[in-house]
C-alpha positions as CSV (number, residue, x, y, z in Angstrom):
1,M,-99.3,-76.6,8.0
2,S,-96.2,-77.2,10.1
3,G,-95.3,-80.1,11.9
4,T,-93.3,-82.5,13.6
5,T,-93.0,-86.1,12.4
6,I,-93.3,-88.8,15.5
7,A,-93.5,-92.0,13.5
8,R,-93.4,-93.1,10.2
9,T,-94.0,-96.4,8.5
10,A,-94.0,-97.3,4.7
11,S,-96.7,-100.5,4.4
12,P,-98.8,-102.4,1.3
13,R,-101.4,-99.8,1.7
14,G,-98.7,-96.7,2.0
15,E,-97.0,-94.7,4.3
16,V,-98.2,-94.0,8.1
17,V,-97.5,-91.1,9.8
18,L,-98.1,-89.9,13.1
19,R,-97.7,-86.0,13.1
20,R,-98.2,-83.2,16.1
21,R,-99.2,-80.6,14.3
22,D,-98.2,-77.0,14.8
23,P,-99.5,-74.4,16.2
24,E,-102.1,-76.1,18.2
25,G,-100.8,-79.1,19.2
26,A,-102.9,-81.7,17.9
27,L,-101.4,-85.0,17.2
28,E,-102.5,-86.4,13.4
29,L,-102.9,-89.6,11.7
30,R,-102.2,-89.5,7.8
31,V,-102.1,-92.4,5.4
32,N,-100.6,-91.5,1.9
33,G,-101.1,-87.9,2.9
34,V,-104.5,-87.8,3.5
35,L,-105.2,-87.0,7.2
36,V,-107.2,-89.6,8.4
37,M,-108.3,-88.6,12.1
38,D,-106.6,-86.1,14.3
39,T,-107.2,-85.2,18.3
40,A,-108.6,-81.5,17.7
41,E,-112.6,-83.0,17.7
42,T,-113.2,-86.8,19.4
43,A,-116.7,-86.1,19.8
44,T,-117.4,-89.1,17.6
45,E,-114.8,-91.1,18.3
46,R,-115.9,-91.3,21.9
47,A,-119.1,-91.7,20.9
48,L,-118.3,-95.1,19.0
49,A,-117.9,-96.6,22.6
50,S,-121.1,-95.3,24.2
51,L,-123.0,-96.3,21.4
52,A,-122.0,-99.7,21.2
53,I,-122.5,-100.5,24.8
54,E,-125.5,-98.3,25.7
55,G,-128.1,-100.6,27.5
56,R,-125.8,-103.3,28.9
57,T,-124.7,-104.6,32.0
58,G,-121.0,-105.7,32.2
59,R,-119.7,-108.2,34.6
60,R,-117.7,-105.8,36.5
61,A,-120.2,-103.4,36.5
62,S,-123.3,-105.7,38.4
63,G,-120.5,-107.2,40.3
64,V,-122.1,-110.7,39.2
65,D,-119.7,-113.2,37.5
66,H,-121.5,-113.9,34.4
67,Q,-120.4,-117.1,32.4
68,R,-119.2,-115.1,29.3
69,R,-117.8,-111.7,30.0
70,S,-119.1,-108.5,28.1
71,T,-116.4,-108.4,25.0
72,V,-116.4,-105.7,22.5
73,L,-114.4,-105.5,19.2
74,V,-113.2,-101.8,17.7
75,G,-112.2,-102.2,14.0
76,G,-109.7,-100.0,13.3
77,L,-107.2,-98.5,16.1
78,G,-106.6,-94.9,14.7
79,L,-105.9,-92.3,17.8
80,G,-106.7,-94.5,20.4
81,C,-109.9,-92.7,21.6
82,T,-112.7,-94.9,21.5
83,L,-110.5,-97.4,22.9
84,R,-109.8,-95.3,25.8
85,E,-113.3,-94.5,26.1
86,L,-114.2,-98.2,26.2
87,A,-112.0,-98.9,28.5
88,S,-112.8,-96.5,31.5
89,N,-116.0,-98.1,31.8
90,P,-117.2,-100.6,33.8
91,L,-119.5,-102.4,31.6
92,V,-117.0,-103.8,29.3
93,D,-114.6,-106.4,30.1
94,E,-113.0,-107.4,27.3
95,I,-111.6,-105.3,24.2
96,L,-110.5,-107.1,21.0
97,V,-108.7,-104.0,19.1
98,A,-108.1,-104.9,14.9
99,E,-106.2,-103.0,13.4
100,I,-104.3,-103.5,9.7
101,E,-101.2,-101.7,10.5
102,G,-99.0,-103.4,13.0
103,E,-96.4,-100.6,13.2
104,L,-99.5,-98.9,14.5
105,I,-99.9,-101.0,17.6
106,E,-96.8,-101.0,18.2
107,W,-96.5,-96.5,18.2
108,H,-99.4,-97.0,21.3
109,L,-97.7,-100.1,23.1
110,A,-94.4,-97.8,23.1
111,G,-96.4,-94.6,24.7
112,L,-96.2,-92.0,21.5
113,V,-100.0,-92.2,21.5
114,P,-101.0,-90.1,24.6
115,A,-105.0,-91.4,24.4
116,T,-103.5,-94.7,25.5
117,A,-100.2,-93.9,26.8
118,C,-102.3,-94.2,30.6
119,I,-103.8,-97.5,29.9
120,L,-101.6,-99.6,28.7
121,P,-100.7,-102.0,29.0
122,D,-103.6,-103.6,30.3
123,P,-105.3,-107.2,30.1
124,G,-108.2,-106.7,29.3
125,I,-107.4,-105.2,26.0
126,T,-105.8,-107.8,23.1
127,F,-104.6,-106.3,19.7
128,V,-104.6,-108.2,17.1
129,A,-102.7,-106.9,13.6
130,G,-104.9,-107.6,10.5
131,D,-107.9,-107.2,8.2
132,V,-110.9,-106.9,10.3
133,R,-112.5,-108.9,7.8
134,D,-110.3,-111.8,8.8
135,I,-110.5,-111.3,12.4
136,V,-114.6,-111.2,12.4
137,E,-114.4,-113.7,10.4
138,G,-112.6,-116.2,12.5
139,L,-114.5,-114.9,15.9
140,P,-116.9,-117.7,16.8
141,D,-120.6,-117.3,16.9
142,G,-122.4,-114.8,19.2
143,S,-119.2,-114.3,21.0
144,L,-119.3,-110.2,20.4
145,D,-121.5,-107.6,22.9
146,G,-120.5,-105.0,20.1
147,L,-118.5,-104.6,17.4
148,I,-117.2,-101.0,15.9
149,L,-116.2,-100.5,12.5
150,D,-113.8,-96.9,12.4
151,V,-111.7,-98.4,9.9
152,D,-111.8,-95.6,6.7
153,N,-114.1,-92.5,6.2
154,G,-116.9,-94.2,5.1
155,P,-117.9,-95.8,1.9
156,G,-118.4,-93.1,0.2
157,F,-114.6,-91.5,0.8
158,L,-112.4,-94.0,1.5
159,V,-108.4,-93.8,2.1
160,Y,-107.8,-97.7,1.2
161,D,-109.9,-99.1,-1.9
162,D,-110.1,-102.3,-0.2
163,N,-112.4,-101.1,2.4
164,A,-115.0,-100.9,0.6
165,A,-115.8,-104.3,1.4
166,V,-116.1,-103.4,4.6
167,Y,-119.2,-102.0,4.3
168,E,-121.2,-104.1,2.1
169,T,-123.5,-107.0,2.6
170,P,-121.4,-110.5,2.9
171,F,-119.4,-108.8,5.6
172,L,-122.0,-106.9,7.3
173,R,-123.9,-110.5,7.7
174,I,-120.9,-112.0,9.1
175,C,-120.9,-109.2,11.6
176,H,-123.9,-110.0,12.3
177,R,-123.4,-113.9,13.4
178,A,-120.4,-112.7,15.2
179,L,-122.7,-110.8,17.8
180,A,-124.8,-112.3,20.5
181,D,-128.3,-111.5,20.7
182,G,-128.7,-107.9,21.8
183,G,-125.2,-107.0,20.6
184,R,-124.8,-103.9,18.6
185,L,-122.6,-103.0,15.7
186,V,-121.7,-99.8,15.2
187,V,-120.4,-97.8,11.8
188,W,-118.5,-94.5,11.6
189,S,-118.7,-92.5,8.2
190,A,-118.1,-89.0,7.2
191,D,-120.9,-89.1,4.9
192,Q,-124.3,-90.0,4.6
193,A,-124.6,-93.0,3.2
194,E,-127.5,-94.7,2.2
195,P,-126.4,-98.2,0.8
196,L,-124.5,-99.0,3.9
197,E,-128.1,-97.9,6.1
198,D,-130.5,-99.9,3.2
199,A,-127.8,-103.3,3.9
200,L,-128.1,-103.3,8.0
201,R,-131.7,-102.4,7.3
202,L,-132.3,-105.7,5.1
203,I,-129.9,-107.6,7.9
204,F,-130.8,-106.1,11.1
205,G,-134.3,-105.5,10.3
206,V,-133.3,-102.1,12.3
207,V,-130.6,-99.4,11.8
208,R,-130.6,-96.1,13.2
209,R,-128.7,-93.1,12.2
210,H,-126.9,-90.5,14.2
211,E,-125.8,-87.1,13.4
212,T,-122.9,-85.7,14.8
213,D,-122.2,-82.1,14.1
214,V,-118.5,-80.7,14.9
215,L,-116.4,-77.8,14.2
216,L,-113.4,-78.2,12.5
217,G,-110.8,-75.4,13.2
218,I,-113.6,-72.8,11.4
219,R,-115.5,-75.5,9.5
220,R,-118.6,-77.3,10.7
221,E,-119.4,-80.7,9.4
222,T,-121.7,-83.6,10.0
223,F,-120.5,-86.9,10.5
224,H,-122.7,-90.1,10.8
225,T,-122.9,-93.2,12.3
226,Y,-125.2,-96.5,12.0
227,V,-126.1,-98.2,14.7
228,A,-127.6,-101.7,14.5
229,C,-128.7,-104.6,16.8
230,R,-128.8,-107.9,16.3
231,G,-132.2,-108.6,18.3
232,I,-133.3,-111.2,20.5
233,A,-134.2,-114.6,17.8
234,D,-133.7,-112.0,15.5
235,A,-136.9,-109.9,16.2
236,A,-136.7,-107.2,18.9
237,P,-134.8,-104.3,17.5
238,C,-132.5,-102.2,19.8
239,P,-133.7,-99.6,21.9
240,V,-131.1,-96.7,20.3
241,P,-130.6,-93.5,22.5
């Protein structure tokens, strides 16, 4: 399929390309020739934001100056659809974006990606270039109200093999520690991932899997989102819509 390359860079993980696809004009992100995401269908990316903050009361929404601001970390910037959804929601005060490809962050800041061109710069959004595992591990305990992991296509179809550790028990325990009571971990996966679900249930006690049916051209696909919540004193399960 023909298209126009908007930006291109080489990283230790391979070639990263931002491209405008013809004839429909969708923007797409490719890593080593593999389509990571595009803007033709963004329902699941936007749903990640909603699931991460469902049921919370933010400082801006309540008008009360809470001692600790409502903070959400997004692991994986991509084309910015999840970030834009979070930035538009008054329940969220601060957003941390962990993105391993520093050049991708620069493309967003330069206005090359329409989803975020209208919201950046924003003092409530902080970008950190690096591996999400290192970034989350370095956070204080209980510092996040939401943690979204959308760094790859899920454990069953990895673009970058080292990302397998993102979906395994040691890192998921670190995510649990970084969440405040009532905080949610939201994990996107292209396929149903029973080992991931089992690991989340072991750590959090309760996990819910959401299915989203999408139309990709003429092909229908079902994507999966796993939601786990750090209950109050690790006892109360989170209400998941």
